[in-house]
C-alpha positions as CSV (number, residue, x, y, z in Angstrom):
1,F,-68.1,-33.0,-166.2
2,E,-66.7,-36.3,-165.0
3,A,-69.2,-39.1,-164.7
4,R,-69.5,-38.8,-160.9
5,A,-70.2,-35.0,-161.0
6,I,-72.8,-35.5,-163.8
7,Y,-74.5,-38.3,-161.8
8,Y,-74.7,-36.1,-158.7
9,R,-76.2,-33.1,-160.5
10,V,-78.8,-35.3,-162.1
11,N,-79.8,-36.9,-158.8
12,Q,-80.0,-33.5,-157.0
13,G,-81.8,-31.7,-159.9
14,F,-79.1,-29.2,-160.6
15,D,-78.8,-27.5,-164.0
16,H,-75.4,-28.6,-165.5
17,M,-75.0,-25.1,-167.0
18,N,-75.8,-23.2,-163.9
19,V,-73.4,-24.6,-161.3
20,G,-70.4,-22.5,-160.1
21,I,-67.1,-24.0,-159.0
22,A,-65.4,-22.8,-155.9
23,V,-61.6,-23.4,-155.2
24,V,-60.6,-23.6,-151.6
25,V,-56.9,-23.1,-150.7
26,Q,-56.0,-24.4,-147.2
27,Y,-52.8,-24.8,-145.2
28,M,-51.6,-28.4,-145.6
29,V,-51.4,-30.1,-142.2
30,Q,-48.8,-32.8,-142.2
31,S,-51.0,-34.8,-139.8
32,E,-49.4,-36.9,-137.2
33,R,-52.9,-38.1,-136.4
34,S,-56.2,-37.3,-138.0
35,G,-59.8,-38.4,-138.2
36,V,-63.5,-37.7,-138.2
37,M,-65.7,-36.5,-135.3
38,F,-69.5,-36.5,-135.1
39,T,-71.1,-34.4,-132.4
40,L,-73.8,-37.1,-132.0
41,D,-73.7,-40.9,-132.0
42,P,-74.8,-41.9,-135.5
43,D,-75.5,-45.5,-134.5
44,R,-78.3,-44.4,-132.2
45,N,-78.8,-40.7,-133.3
46,S,-78.0,-39.8,-129.6
47,T,-77.2,-36.1,-129.2
48,S,-75.8,-36.8,-125.8
49,K,-72.6,-38.3,-127.2
50,I,-69.6,-37.3,-129.4
51,V,-67.9,-40.0,-131.4
52,I,-64.3,-39.7,-132.7
53,D,-62.4,-42.0,-135.1
54,A,-58.6,-41.5,-135.2
55,I,-55.7,-42.8,-137.2
56,Y,-52.0,-42.1,-137.8
57,G,-51.2,-39.9,-140.8
58,L,-53.4,-38.0,-143.3
59,G,-57.1,-38.1,-143.0
60,E,-57.8,-39.3,-146.6
61,A,-57.0,-42.9,-145.3
62,I,-59.8,-42.8,-142.8
63,V,-62.4,-41.0,-144.9
64,S,-61.9,-43.5,-147.8
65,G,-62.0,-46.5,-145.4
66,A,-58.5,-47.6,-146.3
67,V,-57.6,-47.9,-142.6
68,T,-59.7,-49.1,-139.7
69,P,-59.5,-46.4,-137.0
70,D,-59.6,-46.3,-133.2
71,H,-63.1,-45.4,-132.0
72,F,-63.8,-43.2,-129.0
73,V,-67.2,-42.2,-127.5
74,V,-67.3,-39.2,-125.2
75,N,-70.2,-37.8,-123.1
76,K,-71.1,-34.4,-124.4
77,D,-72.0,-32.9,-121.0
78,D,-69.0,-33.8,-118.8
79,L,-66.5,-34.9,-121.6
80,D,-65.9,-38.3,-120.0
81,V,-64.5,-40.9,-122.4
82,V,-67.0,-43.8,-122.0
83,K,-65.8,-46.1,-124.7
84,E,-62.5,-46.9,-126.5
85,E,-61.9,-49.4,-129.3
86,I,-58.2,-49.5,-130.3
87,K,-57.3,-51.0,-133.7
88,A,-53.8,-52.0,-134.9
89,Q,-52.6,-49.7,-137.8
90,R,-49.7,-51.0,-139.9
91,R,-49.4,-48.3,-142.5
92,Q,-50.1,-44.6,-142.7
93,L,-50.5,-42.0,-145.5
94,V,-48.1,-39.1,-145.4
95,R,-47.5,-36.0,-147.6
96,R,-44.4,-36.6,-149.9
97,I,-41.8,-33.8,-149.5
98,N,-41.2,-32.0,-152.8
99,P,-42.9,-34.6,-155.2
100,A,-42.0,-34.7,-158.8
101,P,-44.7,-33.4,-161.2
102,D,-45.6,-37.0,-162.2
103,E,-45.5,-38.4,-158.6
104,D,-48.4,-39.0,-156.3
105,P,-48.1,-36.3,-153.6
106,N,-49.2,-38.8,-151.0
107,L,-47.1,-41.8,-149.9
108,W,-47.9,-44.9,-147.9
109,V,-45.3,-45.7,-145.2
110,D,-45.1,-48.3,-142.4
111,V,-46.1,-47.4,-138.9
112,E,-43.3,-48.3,-136.4
113,D,-43.9,-51.7,-134.7
114,D,-44.1,-50.3,-131.2
115,A,-46.7,-47.7,-132.2
116,Q,-49.1,-50.0,-134.3
117,R,-51.3,-51.1,-131.4
118,K,-51.1,-47.9,-129.3
119,P,-54.2,-45.6,-128.9
120,K,-54.0,-42.8,-131.5
121,L,-55.3,-40.3,-128.9
122,T,-54.7,-40.1,-125.1
123,E,-57.8,-39.8,-122.9
124,Q,-57.0,-36.1,-122.5
125,Q,-56.6,-35.5,-126.2
126,A,-60.0,-37.2,-126.8
127,K,-61.5,-34.8,-124.3
128,D,-59.9,-31.8,-125.7
129,L,-61.0,-32.7,-129.2
130,A,-64.6,-33.3,-128.0
131,A,-64.6,-29.9,-126.4
132,I,-63.7,-28.3,-129.8
133,G,-66.5,-30.4,-131.3
134,K,-69.0,-28.9,-128.9
135,Q,-67.8,-25.4,-129.8
136,V,-68.2,-26.1,-133.5
137,E,-71.7,-27.5,-132.9
138,D,-72.7,-24.5,-130.8
139,H,-71.4,-22.2,-133.5
140,Y,-73.5,-23.8,-136.3
141,G,-76.5,-24.7,-134.1
142,T,-76.8,-28.3,-135.3
143,P,-74.9,-31.6,-135.0
144,Q,-71.7,-31.6,-137.1
145,D,-69.7,-34.0,-139.2
146,I,-66.1,-32.7,-138.6
147,E,-62.7,-33.7,-140.1
148,W,-59.7,-32.9,-137.9
149,A,-55.9,-33.1,-138.0
150,Y,-53.2,-33.0,-135.3
151,E,-49.7,-31.7,-135.8
152,G,-47.1,-30.3,-133.5
153,G,-49.3,-30.5,-130.4
154,K,-52.2,-28.6,-132.0
155,F,-55.6,-29.7,-133.3
156,Y,-56.8,-28.3,-136.6
157,I,-60.4,-28.4,-137.8
158,V,-60.2,-28.8,-141.6
159,Q,-63.9,-29.3,-142.4
160,S,-67.3,-29.2,-140.8
161,R,-70.7,-29.8,-142.2
162,P,-74.2,-30.8,-140.8
163,V,-74.7,-34.4,-140.0
164,T,-77.0,-35.5,-142.8
165,T,-78.8,-38.3,-140.9
166,A,-79.3,-36.4,-137.6
167,V,-82.5,-37.0,-135.6
168,A,-83.1,-34.8,-132.6
169,T,-83.2,-37.4,-129.7
170,T,-81.2,-38.3,-126.7
171,A,-82.8,-41.7,-126.2
172,E,-80.5,-44.7,-126.2
173,E,-81.6,-47.7,-128.2
174,E,-81.6,-50.8,-126.1
175,D,-80.6,-54.2,-127.4
176,D,-83.8,-56.4,-127.2
177,G,-81.7,-59.5,-126.3
178,A,-83.3,-61.5,-129.1
179,P,-81.5,-64.8,-129.8
180,E,-79.0,-64.8,-132.7
181,P,-80.9,-66.2,-135.8
182,A,-78.0,-68.2,-137.3
183,A,-74.3,-69.0,-137.2
184,T,-72.0,-65.9,-137.2
185,I,-69.7,-65.7,-140.2
186,L,-68.1,-62.3,-139.7
187,E,-68.1,-59.5,-137.2
188,G,-67.2,-55.8,-137.6
189,A,-68.4,-52.4,-136.6
190,S,-72.0,-51.5,-136.8
191,A,-72.1,-48.7,-139.3
192,S,-75.8,-48.4,-140.4
193,P,-78.6,-50.0,-138.5
194,G,-81.1,-52.5,-139.8
195,V,-81.1,-56.1,-141.1
196,A,-80.9,-57.2,-144.8
197,F,-80.8,-60.6,-146.5
198,G,-79.5,-61.5,-150.0
199,P,-76.9,-62.9,-152.2
200,V,-73.3,-61.6,-151.9
201,K,-71.7,-59.7,-154.8
202,V,-67.9,-59.2,-154.2
203,V,-66.8,-55.9,-155.9
204,R,-63.1,-55.5,-156.3
205,G,-63.2,-51.9,-157.8
206,P,-65.5,-49.3,-159.3
207,E,-65.3,-51.0,-162.7
208,D,-67.4,-53.9,-161.2
209,I,-70.3,-52.0,-159.7
210,D,-72.6,-53.0,-162.5
211,L,-72.5,-56.5,-161.1
212,V,-74.5,-55.4,-158.0
213,L,-78.3,-55.8,-158.7
214,E,-81.3,-54.8,-156.6
215,G,-81.3,-56.8,-153.4
216,D,-77.7,-57.9,-153.5
217,I,-75.3,-57.7,-150.5
218,L,-72.4,-55.5,-151.7
219,V,-69.0,-56.7,-150.3
220,A,-65.9,-54.7,-150.9
221,G,-62.5,-53.9,-149.4
222,M,-63.7,-50.3,-149.0
223,T,-66.1,-48.0,-150.9
224,T,-65.5,-44.7,-152.7
225,P,-67.9,-42.2,-154.1
226,D,-67.7,-44.1,-157.4
227,F,-69.5,-47.0,-155.6
228,V,-72.7,-44.9,-154.8
229,P,-74.8,-46.2,-157.7
230,A,-74.2,-49.8,-156.6
231,M,-74.8,-48.8,-152.9
232,K,-78.2,-47.5,-153.8
233,R,-79.2,-50.9,-155.3
234,A,-77.7,-53.0,-152.5
235,A,-79.8,-54.4,-149.7
236,G,-76.8,-54.4,-147.4
237,I,-73.1,-53.5,-147.4
238,V,-70.0,-55.2,-145.8
239,T,-66.4,-53.9,-146.0
240,D,-63.0,-55.2,-145.0
241,E,-61.7,-51.9,-143.8
242,G,-63.1,-48.6,-142.4
243,G,-64.8,-47.3,-139.3
244,R,-68.2,-46.0,-138.3
245,L,-67.4,-42.5,-139.8
246,C,-65.9,-43.6,-143.2
247,H,-67.4,-43.1,-146.6
248,A,-69.2,-46.5,-146.6
249,A,-70.8,-45.9,-143.2
250,I,-71.9,-42.3,-143.8
251,V,-73.4,-43.1,-147.2
252,S,-75.1,-46.2,-146.0
253,R,-76.8,-44.3,-143.2
254,E,-77.9,-41.6,-145.7
255,L,-79.4,-44.4,-147.9
256,G,-80.9,-46.3,-145.0
257,V,-79.0,-49.5,-146.0
258,P,-77.7,-51.8,-143.3
259,C,-73.9,-51.8,-143.2
260,V,-71.0,-53.5,-141.4
261,V,-67.5,-52.1,-141.8
262,G,-64.1,-53.1,-140.6
263,S,-64.7,-56.9,-140.9
264,E,-61.1,-57.4,-142.0
265,N,-61.7,-60.3,-144.4
266,A,-65.2,-60.2,-145.9
267,T,-63.9,-60.2,-149.5
268,S,-62.0,-63.4,-148.8
269,V,-64.6,-65.2,-146.6
270,L,-67.7,-64.3,-148.5
271,A,-68.0,-65.6,-152.1
272,T,-70.2,-64.1,-154.8
273,G,-73.6,-65.9,-154.7
274,R,-73.6,-66.9,-151.1
275,E,-76.7,-65.9,-149.2
276,V,-76.2,-64.1,-146.0
277,T,-77.9,-61.8,-143.5
278,V,-76.3,-58.5,-142.6
279,D,-77.2,-57.0,-139.2
280,G,-76.0,-53.5,-139.3
281,S,-77.2,-52.7,-135.8
282,R,-74.9,-55.4,-134.2
283,G,-72.1,-55.3,-136.8
284,V,-72.6,-59.0,-137.6
285,V,-72.9,-61.1,-140.8
286,Y,-74.8,-64.4,-140.3
287,E,-75.1,-67.6,-142.3
């Protein structure tokens, strides 16, 4: 009965007194690498591609958007890696060994200097993971949103669910080559397509979400499920961190709100009240 659970049940029309709770116990993978895989390209709803985001450490950091991941695009038919975007990672989340009862079981540690800018997956590993993704999609019969982990030379699939914004098409959306409408302020990753215009509201944490009004551009370091009420009111969303498969990106696509993630410094460059245009299709914020 926390606020977030109550809000979700009300929105979905569930009876508060008629909801069962399931407890899942899983083996804890001390992930050397982890990430998210979609068995379609969510930017274009192309079912001919598999997209993979990858980081060092535990997957919580990628799902929450605390770390900007490497991004790989793989052809589904021949498993060729057709695109790689490698991002520097300076810290990773690991499982604390034998934590005290009052200690956070997860711990942020620095990534070694020589590893920070290296790809999180080799080309062969990306292919192997994509092949697993195809198997999972074949099993469920629909495009999947998959969380994965890698430890000791082995991939683990820790979660799979249907892609909530899937559209059955293999057509690739072409850039129309239209001229840029204004000066570029920031660039990041295209997370949810569309264009939105409005005043910026910089949100430092969930306690400030009431500042976001209908038509505002929500700007945050990252988003969590606690941000969803504000995300529903926002005309557009921009984050400092995160990749195309993080919380902000997935929820923005579900809501149909243009979103740019991984801009690195939106919260410091964009001041509350400044009017901007967010192009979620190109991953650009304009004057």
